[in-house]
C-alpha positions, 0 to 999 in steps of 0.5 A: 774530484767532481765540480759539476751538480747542485748538493741541497739540503733535505731535512724533512727527508735527512739528508743530503743530495747531489743531483745532476740535472734532475737525477739523484747523484750521490747522497748522505743519510742522517739522524739527528741526536740533539746536538749530534748529527749520525750520518748513517749512510752514503750511496752514489748511482753506480755510474757515476761513482769513483768522479769525487761527487760522495766526497763533494756531499760530505762535505756539504754535509760536513759544512753544514752539520758546522753552521749549525754547531753540532758534531758528527757521528759518523755511522757508515763507513765512508764518513768515517773514511772522509774525516781520517782524509781531512784531518783539519775537520776532525774537531767536529768528531762528536766525543 
């Protein structure tokens, strides 16, 4: 798993971003639909793939959505896979 970098929420851009230094490493884009947050795309810079960065930013995003009292609609395959790998978080999935 990735242990370096800093994840931030950029609500004006509707995304969560993991940076190492000033470089964007991984991003989760989303759209808010009432009490649901549709996570629409996950992207990791190719030179950083396979190091757990996407999982780090998705976990941060899911925690943030939970803290806001919302649920997640996984619109991209990676977020859906993340929930498959973390069944303990399934209560956060929108029904």
